[in-house]
SEZA-752971 format. One record per residue (C-alpha): x, z, y; residue number from 1. Coordinates in steps of 0.001 Angstrom, whole numbers, plus 500000, padded with zeros to 6 digits. Layout:
<site u="X" w="Z" v="Y" n="NUM"/>
...
//
This chain:
<site u="919658" w="709051" v="027274" n="1"/>
<site u="921391" w="710785" v="024645" n="2"/>
<site u="924548" w="711585" v="027648" n="3"/>
<site u="922139" w="713214" v="029550" n="4"/>
<site u="920221" w="716329" v="026968" n="5"/>
<site u="923536" w="716522" v="026492" n="6"/>
<site u="924628" w="717275" v="030245" n="7"/>
<site u="921086" w="719213" v="030974" n="8"/>
<site u="921567" w="721310" v="027857" n="9"/>
<site u="924685" w="722383" v="029954" n="10"/>
<site u="923713" w="723029" v="032430" n="11"/>
<site u="921612" w="725723" v="031638" n="12"/>
<site u="923979" w="727835" v="029377" n="13"/>
<site u="926191" w="727308" v="032548" n="14"/>
<site u="923505" w="728857" v="034229" n="15"/>
<site u="922349" w="730913" v="031787" n="16"/>
<site u="925950" w="731972" v="031501" n="17"/>
<site u="926500" w="732288" v="035866" n="18"/>
<site u="923537" w="734160" v="036096" n="19"/>
<site u="924295" w="736355" v="032972" n="20"/>
<site u="927614" w="736640" v="034521" n="21"/>
<site u="926338" w="737771" v="037802" n="22"/>
<site u="924812" w="741045" v="036102" n="23"/>
<site u="927110" w="742152" v="033607" n="24"/>
<site u="930541" w="742632" v="032499" n="25"/>
<site u="932308" w="739529" v="031785" n="26"/>
<site u="934410" w="740174" v="029363" n="27"/>
<site u="936045" w="737781" v="026578" n="28"/>
<site u="939500" w="737472" v="025006" n="29"/>
<site u="940456" w="734285" v="025774" n="30"/>
<site u="943670" w="735688" v="026962" n="31"/>
<site u="947397" w="734442" v="028484" n="32"/>
<site u="949126" w="735903" v="025554" n="33"/>
<site u="947052" w="735290" v="022686" n="34"/>
<site u="948381" w="731808" v="024166" n="35"/>
<site u="952119" w="732862" v="023940" n="36"/>
<site u="952258" w="733756" v="020044" n="37"/>
<site u="952875" w="731515" v="017560" n="38"/>
<site u="949466" w="730916" v="014857" n="39"/>
<site u="951090" w="730968" v="011549" n="40"/>
<site u="949533" w="727897" v="009205" n="41"/>
<site u="946578" w="730863" v="007871" n="42"/>
<site u="945507" w="730684" v="011320" n="43"/>
<site u="942825" w="728426" v="011511" n="44"/>
<site u="942582" w="726499" v="015424" n="45"/>
<site u="939128" w="726882" v="017951" n="46"/>
<site u="939282" w="723624" v="020142" n="47"/>
<site u="937228" w="725089" v="023621" n="48"/>
<site u="936216" w="723279" v="026560" n="49"/>
<site u="935244" w="724659" v="029731" n="50"/>
<site u="932404" w="723729" v="032288" n="51"/>
<site u="933144" w="724517" v="036029" n="52"/>
<site u="930094" w="724544" v="039260" n="53"/>
<site u="930045" w="724038" v="042837" n="54"/>
<site u="927025" w="722907" v="044778" n="55"/>
<site u="929371" w="720124" v="047087" n="56"/>
<site u="932613" w="718438" v="046799" n="57"/>
<site u="934781" w="715212" v="047732" n="58"/>
<site u="937602" w="713064" v="046622" n="59"/>
<site u="940575" w="711549" v="048805" n="60"/>
<site u="943024" w="709318" v="047855" n="61"/>
<site u="946759" w="710389" v="047557" n="62"/>
<site u="947845" w="707581" v="046133" n="63"/>
<site u="945397" w="704360" v="045452" n="64"/>
<site u="948304" w="702088" v="043303" n="65"/>
<site u="948714" w="704825" v="040992" n="66"/>
<site u="945443" w="706648" v="041208" n="67"/>
<site u="946217" w="709782" v="042470" n="68"/>
<site u="943509" w="711653" v="044256" n="69"/>
<site u="942244" w="715113" v="045177" n="70"/>
<site u="939042" w="716509" v="044282" n="71"/>
<site u="937906" w="719199" v="046242" n="72"/>
<site u="935321" w="721511" v="045153" n="73"/>
<site u="932813" w="723638" v="047529" n="74"/>
<site u="931270" w="726411" v="047117" n="75"/>
<site u="932965" w="727220" v="043790" n="76"/>
<site u="931018" w="728909" v="041064" n="77"/>
<site u="934026" w="731429" v="039894" n="78"/>
<site u="932659" w="731909" v="036551" n="79"/>
<site u="933587" w="729480" v="034441" n="80"/>
<site u="931608" w="728630" v="030435" n="81"/>
<site u="934094" w="727925" v="028040" n="82"/>
<site u="932940" w="726650" v="024420" n="83"/>
<site u="934155" w="725597" v="021262" n="84"/>
<site u="931962" w="723380" v="018598" n="85"/>
<site u="931679" w="723575" v="015388" n="86"/>
<site u="932061" w="725506" v="012638" n="87"/>
<site u="932672" w="728602" v="015834" n="88"/>
<site u="929904" w="727452" v="017472" n="89"/>
<site u="931471" w="729644" v="020403" n="90"/>
<site u="930630" w="729791" v="023948" n="91"/>
<site u="931755" w="732668" v="026169" n="92"/>
<site u="932622" w="733238" v="030341" n="93"/>
<site u="936191" w="733583" v="032394" n="94"/>
<site u="937254" w="734404" v="036057" n="95"/>
<site u="938743" w="731153" v="037588" n="96"/>
<site u="941764" w="733601" v="038456" n="97"/>
<site u="941249" w="734140" v="034290" n="98"/>
<site u="941350" w="730200" v="033770" n="99"/>
<site u="944596" w="730014" v="035872" n="100"/>
<site u="946236" w="731664" v="034441" n="101"/>
<site u="945692" w="730474" v="031033" n="102"/>
<site u="946396" w="726773" v="032764" n="103"/>
<site u="949908" w="727931" v="032235" n="104"/>
<site u="950551" w="729777" v="029238" n="105"/>
<site u="951893" w="728059" v="025710" n="106"/>
<site u="953607" w="725083" v="025430" n="107"/>
<site u="950993" w="722873" v="025242" n="108"/>
<site u="949770" w="724062" v="027977" n="109"/>
<site u="947159" w="722303" v="030265" n="110"/>
<site u="950189" w="722670" v="033070" n="111"/>
<site u="952136" w="720241" v="030478" n="112"/>
<site u="949576" w="718446" v="029658" n="113"/>
<site u="946817" w="717488" v="031615" n="114"/>
<site u="943108" w="718027" v="029827" n="115"/>
<site u="941074" w="715070" v="030997" n="116"/>
<site u="937849" w="716130" v="032689" n="117"/>
<site u="934889" w="714062" v="033468" n="118"/>
<site u="932775" w="715046" v="036283" n="119"/>
<site u="929162" w="714601" v="037166" n="120"/>
<site u="927432" w="714654" v="040647" n="121"/>
<site u="924159" w="713602" v="042643" n="122"/>
<site u="925259" w="711528" v="046291" n="123"/>
<site u="923008" w="711227" v="048385" n="124"/>
<site u="922321" w="708326" v="050823" n="125"/>
<site u="919542" w="707538" v="053312" n="126"/>
<site u="919854" w="703771" v="052285" n="127"/>
<site u="919723" w="704244" v="048569" n="128"/>
<site u="918374" w="707151" v="047762" n="129"/>
<site u="919818" w="709353" v="045556" n="130"/>
<site u="922712" w="708484" v="042751" n="131"/>
<site u="924345" w="710067" v="040214" n="132"/>
<site u="928073" w="710125" v="039905" n="133"/>
<site u="929902" w="709998" v="036616" n="134"/>
<site u="934132" w="710119" v="036833" n="135"/>
<site u="936988" w="710207" v="034368" n="136"/>
<site u="939694" w="712094" v="035513" n="137"/>
<site u="943041" w="713919" v="033895" n="138"/>
<site u="943452" w="717127" v="036002" n="139"/>
<site u="946224" w="718721" v="037397" n="140"/>
<site u="947651" w="721578" v="039727" n="141"/>
<site u="944514" w="723722" v="040615" n="142"/>
<site u="945005" w="725722" v="043465" n="143"/>
<site u="941566" w="727953" v="044683" n="144"/>
<site u="941056" w="730187" v="047556" n="145"/>
<site u="938596" w="733102" v="047152" n="146"/>
<site u="937474" w="733468" v="050464" n="147"/>
<site u="936353" w="729880" v="050907" n="148"/>
<site u="935228" w="728861" v="047113" n="149"/>
<site u="936585" w="726023" v="047316" n="150"/>
<site u="939199" w="724369" v="044308" n="151"/>
<site u="941281" w="721819" v="044394" n="152"/>
<site u="942722" w="719536" v="041875" n="153"/>
<site u="945206" w="717298" v="042202" n="154"/>
<site u="943297" w="714127" v="039949" n="155"/>
<site u="943930" w="710590" v="038405" n="156"/>
<site u="942006" w="708410" v="037452" n="157"/>
<site u="940773" w="707561" v="034152" n="158"/>
<site u="939047" w="704931" v="034172" n="159"/>
<site u="940316" w="701815" v="036033" n="160"/>
<site u="938215" w="699530" v="036119" n="161"/>
<site u="935507" w="701869" v="038105" n="162"/>
<site u="936736" w="701878" v="042703" n="163"/>
<site u="936663" w="706031" v="043187" n="164"/>
<site u="936117" w="705251" v="047469" n="165"/>
<site u="937935" w="707339" v="049564" n="166"/>
<site u="936086" w="710769" v="050695" n="167"/>
<site u="933156" w="709890" v="048401" n="168"/>
<site u="930990" w="712727" v="049573" n="169"/>
<site u="928998" w="714642" v="046282" n="170"/>
<site u="926609" w="717614" v="045499" n="171"/>
<site u="925406" w="719510" v="042475" n="172"/>
<site u="928699" w="719099" v="040538" n="173"/>
<site u="929861" w="720083" v="037162" n="174"/>
<site u="933110" w="719140" v="035528" n="175"/>
<site u="933629" w="719323" v="032088" n="176"/>
<site u="937361" w="719706" v="030781" n="177"/>
<site u="938922" w="719444" v="027530" n="178"/>
<site u="940404" w="720833" v="025619" n="179"/>
<site u="942336" w="723777" v="024811" n="180"/>
<site u="943879" w="725069" v="021468" n="181"/>
<site u="943737" w="728028" v="020264" n="182"/>
<site u="944545" w="730219" v="017495" n="183"/>
<site u="939986" w="731086" v="016071" n="184"/>
<site u="941082" w="734951" v="015964" n="185"/>
<site u="942241" w="735961" v="019513" n="186"/>
<site u="938801" w="734287" v="020658" n="187"/>
//
């Protein structure tokens, strides 16, 4: 129940932010040059979490024994919301292209230290009806096709007790990605 309230809150932020960004210039100081710079001990670090969404998606097995999958998000929203926890409580939006540039930068980048993610979606089945799907993954190798509005990741199953069926189709996808550290003055 508590997770559903948090999910609803984050989805509301995402919906409001996406609508705002569609009508206003998106500007945030989350820049690769900021991440490259070394921080001093006096600078406070800020953990930033990312939220991505798409209308549909699927997941296909690449190597079942090692728990490796290809996650595909279709009709992907090219605006990525990021937020921090207290005490700063920052929320902004950036484009997917900027997010992908940020992915590769720094010694502790998302490329070098793949993030954990929680995928929440809905599956539709004529017999079972609507069901929620929650997967816990580690993400690597993001690829974005702007023309087709498709984002793909190589995904690793973090919940080894849960089986992920091949070619599982889902809808109303939200991907919560944790976390990347930035110096607080860079945001």
